[in-house]
N, C-alpha and C positions, 0 to 999 in steps of 0.2 A: 504493500500500500504506500501511497504517496505521503511522505512525512511533511504535513502542512506547517508544523512548527519550524522546521528547518527552512522551508521556502519563505515563510514570513520573516524569519530572522535575516535571510539573505537579502530579501527585498528591502528590509529596513536598513541594512548596512549600505546597500547601494544608494538608497535615497538620502541617507545621511551624508554620503560623499559626493552627492550631485551638486555641481556648480553650474548655475544658469549663465550661459554665455550667449550674447547676441552680437552677431556680426552685421553691423550696419555700414553699408558702403553706398555712396552716391552713384547713381547710374544714369547714363544718358544714351540717346539714340543718335546715330549718324544721320544727318540731314543731307550732306553732300561730301564727296571725297574726290580728290583729283590733284595732280601736281604736288603731291606730298603734304597737302593741307586738308584737314577735315573740319567740318562745322557740325556741332552737336547740340541737341536739345536736351535740357535737363542739366544734371551736374551742378545744381545751384550752390552747393557747398564747397566746390573745389577752389583751389588757390592758384595763383600765377606760378608757372614753372613746375606745377605738380605733374607727376608721372601718371598717365592713364593706361589701363590695360583693356584690350579688346577681347571679345569672345574668340577671335582667331588666334590669340596669343601675341598679337602685335602690341607695340607700345607707342605712345605719343606724349609730347610735352605741351602743356597748356601755355599758350602765348597770348590769347585774347580773352577777356572777360567782358561780355556784353550783357545787356539787360535781358535778352531773350535767348541767347545762345552762347556757346563757348567755342573758340577757335583754337585748334591744336595742330602741331606739325608732327608727322609720322617719323618714326625712327627706322621703319622698314620701307618696302615698296608699296605702291598704291593698291596692289591686288589684295593686301591684307586687311583693307578696310572698305566696306561696301555700305551703301544706303540701307538703313534699317538695322544695321548691326549694333549691338549694345557695347558700351564702354563703361568702365568702372574707375572711380578714383582710388588711388592707392594710398593717399595721404603722405607720400614720400616724394623726394626730388631725385633726379637721376644721379646715380653714383657710378664711379669707375674704379677698377682695381688699381691699387697702388702698392709700391714696395720695391725692394732691391731685386726681386725676382724678374722684374720687367727689363732690367738692364740687358742689352744685347738683343732685344726683341723688336720686331716691327708689328705694330698693332693698329687697329682701327680706333676711332674716337671712343668706342664703347669698350675698348680693352680686348677685343677679339683678335686672335693671332692672324697675321697675314703672311707669315714667313715659312709656313709649312713645317714648323718645329714643334707642333703639338700645343696643347692647352697651357696657358700661363697659370701657374699655381701660386697665387698671391694669398697673403694672410689677411688682408684688410681691404675695405672699400672706403672711398672718400667722395663726398658730394661734389658734383661738377662745379658748383659755385659755392664759395664761402667768403665771409667778410674779410676784407684786407686787414692786416695788423694795424692796431691803433698807434697813435703817436708815442705813447709811453712804452709800447712794446718794441720800439725800434731803437737802433743806435746809429751814429754816423758811419758812413762808408769809410773804411780805414785800410782795406786790403785791396791790392790791384787784381783785376781779372785780365791777365795778359793774353793778348790775341796772337802774339808771335809775329804781327805785322808792324814793322818799324814806323810806318807812316801814322798808324793809329796809336800805338803805345807811346810814341813821342809827342804827337800833337793833340790827339783826342783820347786821352787815357780813360779806361773804363774801370770802375771799382766794383767789388763784389757787393751785390745788393742794389746796383744801379739799374736804371732803365734807359738804355741808349738806343736811339732809333738809327737804323741803316736805311737811307733814302736815296733814290736816284732813278733814272730812266731805265727802261728795259735793256737788258744785255749790257750792263755796266759793271757787273761783278759783285752784286749785293749778296747773292747766295754764296759765292766763293769766299767772301769775307767771313760770313757766319760759319761755313764749314771749316775754314782754316782756324778759326777760334776754337772750335770743338777739337780739332786735331792737336792744338797746342795744350790741351788740358791733360794730356797723357801723363800718368804718374803723379797727378796733383790731388787725387781723391775728390774730384769734382764730378758729380753726376750731370750728364748733359741730356737734354730733351730737345729733339728737333721735330717741329710740327710743320708738316707740309699741308698747305691749304690751297686747294684748287690748282695744284701743279699737274703737269703731264706725268703720267705713270712712268714713262721712259726716263724723265729727268730725275724723279725720285729714286728709280732703280740705279741710276748712275751715282747718285749721292751715297746710297747704301753700299754699293760696291767700293767706292772710294774710302768710306769709313771702315769697312770690313778689311780692305787691303792694308790699311794703316794700323789696324788693331784697335781702332777707336770705338768699335761697337761694344767692347767689353764694358765701357762706362757710359753708353749712350742708349736712349730709347727713341725710336722713331714712331711718331703718331702720324698716320697717313690718311688724309681725305682728299683724294685726287679729283681732277676735273670731271671724271665720270661719276663720282658719288653725288648724292643728293645735296641740295642746298642746306638741309637740316644737318647732315653730317659735317659739312664744311663749317657750319655755324658753331657746332659744339666742339670741334677739334681743338682750338686754342685753349678753351676752358678745361678740356680733358688733359692736355699736355701740362697746363699750369697746375692742376690738381696733383699730377704725378710728380712734378718737380717740387711742389709744396711739401709732399711727404718727406723728402730728404731734408728740406729746410727745417721742418718741425722736429726732425730727429737730430738736429745739431750739425748737419752736413752742409756743404756748399753745393749749389745747383746752378746750372745755366740752362735757360730755355730760349729757343729761337722760334719765332713765329714768322713763317715764310708762306705767304705774306698777308698782312692785315687789310690790304686793299681788296683782295679777293674775298676776304672774310666779310668786309662791309658790303660788297656786292651781293654775296649770298644772303646776308641779313635783309638787304633791300628787296631781293626777290621774294623772300618769305613774307615780309611785311606787306608788299603790294598784293600778294595772293591772299593775305588775311584781310585785305581792304583797309589797311591803316592809312590815315591821311599822309600823303607824300609832302616832303618839305624841299629844301634846297637840293638840286640834282636828283630829285625823286627819292632821296633817303628819308627814312622816318625821323621824327623829331628826337628820338632817344638814341641816335647813332653815336653821339659823344659818350653817353653812358655805357654803350656797348663796349668801348675800348678802355674807358677809365676804370671800370670795375674789374677788368682783366689785368691791366698793367699795374694798378695800385697794389696788387697782391705780391709783387716783387718787393723784397725788403731785406734789410740787414737786421736780424732780430737781436734783442738785448740778451745779456747773459742769463737773465731770469727766465727767458723763453728758450734757452738752449744755445744761443749764439750762432745759429745757422743763417745762411744767406741764400737768396734766390735772385740771380741776375737775369734780366729780360733783354733780349735783342729783337725787338719787332722790326719787320721789314715793310717798307712802303714803296710802291712803284709810282713814279710821277710821269706826267705827260709833257714832253718837251721841256723838262727841267723846271716845271711850274710847282714850286713848293708852297704857293699861296692858294692852292686848290682846297676844297672842303676837307677831305679826309686827311691829307698831309698836315694842314694847319691844326686840325683836331689832335692828331697824335703827337705833333711837335709840342703842343701846349701841355700834354700829359707827361711826356718823357723828360729825362734829365739832360737832354742834349741830343745832337744828331750827327751822324757821319754821312756827309753828303758826297756822293760819287758823281763827279763831273763827266759829262759825255765828251766834251772837248779834250779833257785830259786823257780819257780812255782812248780816243782816236789817235792821240799823240804817242801812245805806247806806254803811258803811265799806269802801272799796275802795283797796288790798287790805286784807282783814280780818285784819291781823297782830296777834296777841295779844302785847303787850309783856311780860306776866307769864310766859307759858309758852314764849316764843321765846327762844333763846339761841344765840350763836356763840362757840365755845370758842377759835377761832383767828383769825377775821377781824379782831378789834380790833387785832391786831398789824400788819395790812396796811392799816388805815384811814388815809386822808389826815389830816394834822395839822389842817387847817382843819375838816374834818368832825368830827373828834374834839373840837375846841374848841367847836363850836356844839351838839353833840348829847350832851355828856357826861352830863347829868342827864335826858335826854328820857324814857327808860323809866320812871324813878322818878316823874317829874312826871305822866306819863300814867296810871301805876298809881294814884297819889293821886287823880287826877281821876276815874277810874272808881269808886273807893270813895266819893268825895264825892257822885257822881251818885246812888248808891243811897240815901244818907242824905238827900239833898236832896228826894227824892220824898216823904219823910215829915215834912218840916219846912219851914214857910213863913217862919220867923223865923231868918235866918242872919246871922252877924256879917259885917263888911265884908271881913275876910281870906278867909273861906270863899267869899264872892261873887267876890272877885278870883281865887281859885284856880279856881273854876268857869268864869269868863270866860276865863282863860288856857288852861285845858284845852280849852275849846271852840274857841279859835283854833288850838291845836296840832292837834286832831283834824281840823279843816277843812282845814288846810294839808297834812296827810298823806294826804288823799283824792286819788286819782289815777285817771284814766280808763285803760282798756286801750289798748295800742298808742301810748302817749304818754310814753315814757321821758324823764327829765330828766337833763341833764348834771350833773356834780359841782359846778361853780361855781354853777349855778342853785340847786341844792339847798342849798348853803352860804348863799347870799344870802337865800333864803326862811326858812331856819331861824334865821339870825342876826337877822332882823327880828322873828321871833316870840319867841325865847329872851331877847333883850335888852330886851323890853318896848316896842319901838318901835310895835308894832301893838295895844297894850293898849287904846287908846281906840276902836279899830274894833269896835264892838259888833255892828252888823248883819252877818249872814253874807254878804250880797251884797258888802260892802266887802272882806271877806277873799277871796272868790272872784275879785273884780275884780283885787285885788293879785296873787294867784297866777297869773292869766291874763295880765295886762298887764306886770307888772314885769320878767320875764325879757327881753322884747324891748326895754323901756325901758333896762334896765341895759346890754344889749349895744350899744344905739345911742348912749348918752351916755357910758359908761365902759367901752369895749371892752378897755382895757389891764388893768382890774381882773379881768375874766373871763379874759383871756389869762394873767395872772400866777397866778391860782388854778389854772388848768388845767396850767400848766407846773411850778409849784413845789409845789402842794398845800398851801400855807401861807397864813395870813391875818395879815400883820403889822399893827401899829397904823395905819400910814398908809393901808393898804388898807381897814381898818375905818372910818376917817374918811370916805373916799370913798364907801364903801358906805352909811353913814348919810346923807350928803348926797344920794346917789341916791334913797334911800327917801323922804326928805323932799321931794325934787323931784317924784317921781311923785305923792306924796300931794297936793301943792299943785295939780298939774295935774288930778288926779282930782276934787278938791273944786271947782275952778273949772268943770269940765265939769258937775258935778252942779248947781251954782248956776245955770249958763246954761240947763240943761234945765228947771229949776224955774220959770224966767221965762216 
């Protein structure tokens, strides 16, 4: 027979342990879908930037909150959302995987692997967007972020935690400057994040191969949203890259993030906004396009010791049309950043690599982080190059120049030749200081043929390292150039010159 007493006791135990749970989620119905944008009815309680989940398993981000409907952008393709389909509010914002496990990987803005190396096993997630560190959470920029490019490290220095804009026309070497900066971080315990926004897939593949060939992928994350990806993916890409770099900063490390480029990012946001029927403003951009980039770039910082002392340096890239830096997006980003590296088209055509314009380029913070030795040898470099450029113009119309003008032209030519640098060939700080010292102190003034300057630039670093390694070590360790080091540097330059002239004389026989 059935033991009713035991049944009753079992039911009582189950009822005592019962916890009433109610899962209440806002639901909406898709009214229209197309071009990556959906309009929904319902979802009265959802919030801006909230993540929505569809019956099909697709996700979308809320972008518009109107009186009678909600506008959202899909994170998948249009086929995943159809009219009449239900969508539910998750009460969460979009998060991306973060952590050191991402180093060496190529991922989508959602953290999905694109390199056929399997799933990325990360330990934590981080919201796509987070508040920028406050004033009291920051400390002044005090350490240099060396690019390995003498024209930049000498004239427009970048500090760790700085936001330095790279700006110029198409095909002037903007990406090359950013990639060379990443290559120069080898062995410095700096995590790098390269965000490709709206680039050709072939161009991104070349960059990945270059980084992999140089061994730089070991400390680099590639976040890729190519031109073939949706406007939504291009829109979230820089925020995803920033979140990944932020993880390193929050954990007391130094990070470098490159946004290539924010012009295409603004264009993708404009496309989304127009499809969402937002009122267009100047150049058809929505009214909050300034906030689009300010909330991104303000997250770069040099944190105080109480927050771990980590840093995140941002190098946004902006493409101009015909050198017009007064256009809408360039002026917006210039006002947000701590200076800009302007790449001049005319200098590029003249063979100057990198084509850094000393007149239009400026660093408002990096000078405070520049090494004392570099500051000592490059103090007047920008002014001297500017004077040289002006004299070049007048020299075209005058054949009769006094001796001082000829000396200035000769000196400017030596500086310009020294500042030329090939791609993928970064120079260490001690080498840069040695080369600039030789030029700015007039030691090279008698080297008139360009071939002699090129030979000096090519051969002297190895000669200095071989004959005076302690000078290089001292410069690297202290960042200073005391008088005794100067004397040794002069002797090394004279020694190389004597060897070079002896070789030339032997070749002439």
